[in-house]
C-alpha positions, 0 to 999 in steps of 0.5 A: 508494455504489458507486464505479465504475472503469470507463476507469481504470487501475490500479496496485497494489504488493505486491497478489498476497497480503492487503491489495493484492489483496483492494484488486485484487479489488474495482478490477476488481468496479468496473470498472479496468483493474488491473496488479498487482506481485510480488516473489513471482512464484508469488504474483502468477500464481497470484492473478493468474490467478484474477482472469483466470478471474472474466473480468478485466482483469490484469497482472503484473510480478515487480518488488522495488519497493526495485530503481528501475529495476524501479519504473520498468519496472512503471509503463512495463509498465503503461502499455504495456498499457493506455495508461495510469494514473490511480491507485495503490495503493501498497501493498509492506510488510515486518517485522523480528524483533520487537526493541529499538533496542540489540538489534536487527541493522543489517542488518535495518533496512536491508532494512526502509528500503529495501524501505518508505521507499526502495522508495515513494520509488522509486513515487511518483517514475515513477508521480507522473511517468507522471500528470505527463506525460498532464496529466489528474490521479490519484491514488495511495494509500500504505500507511503503518502506525498504527506511522507514527501511535504509537510501539511499542516492538519495531518500531523498523526499521518504525515508522521507516519508515513515518512517511518514509512520511507524511512522503513523502505529505504531499510529493508531496501538495504538489509534484503539486497543481498537476497534479490528482494527489491524494496520500493515505496510509492507517495501517492497524492490526493487520490479518487478513493474513498477515504478521499471522499469521506475528506472532501465531506467532512473537512471540503474546505480544507480538500479544496485548497488540497486539489486546488494545489495540484498542479496538475489540475485533479485528484488521481484515479486508482489505475493511475495509481495501481499501474506505479506498484506493477512497474516497480512489480514487475521484471522492467523495474529490477534495478531499482530499489529503496525509490521513492515516487512522487504520484502526486500530480507535481505538488512536491514540485511546487 
C-alpha cells in the first residue's frame, strides 16, 4: 500500500529526532510539505537541513509546546509558509527520573505534565482551530504511550500525562467530528530512540525488565511507529477517529 500526501501540509511537533524525525522523513518522501518544531534549535536545524538537501520542502520552527503563544505562532508560521494545515502529528514527550510517587520530585511532575499534557492541549487547540477555519477537514495524530494504557511503577508523572493524552484525544475527536477532522492516538511501546537509549544507560535493570516483558521479544524501530502515523493520516483511515492504537509488541495483552 503506497501512501501519497502530495499537496498536503503536515505539522510535526518534536520532529528533530527519533520517531518525530522519521515521521517527517516519511511524510516528505510521500510528497507532503512538512513543518517541524522542536525546542532544540541546533538539532532542529541539522535535521531540517538533512531533509532539504534531499530536495524536500521543510520548515523549521523552534518551539516550546508548553508555552501556548509559541504553539500558536508555530501554526501561524506553518500556514504562512505553506498556505494551509492538513495533518498534525503531536509527537513531543519527555520523561522524568524513575521514582516511586512517595519519593518523586514535585518539580519533575509539574514539568512532565506541562510538556506532555498541557503541550498536547496547546497543540490541539491551535491545530484544530486552523483546520476548522479552512473547512476542508483534516487529521491529527497524538503520541501517547504504552504507559497511557498500562501502569508501570516508577513512572507516575509520565503515565499520568500519557493517560491524559488519550482523554484529550477522545474528547477532541468528538468535538471536531462534524468538521470532518479525525483525531487519533498512537501508544508506542519501548522504541529505539535517544530517550530510550538514555533510559537504558541510566536505569539498566529497570529497562532490561521492561524489554524482557515484550511478547515479541524486541523493542520497536522508529519506522514501525512512523508508518502507523502515516496510515492514520491517510484516506485509508478515513472512518477512524477517537481510536487508540497500541504499538507495543503485545504488552497490553499480558
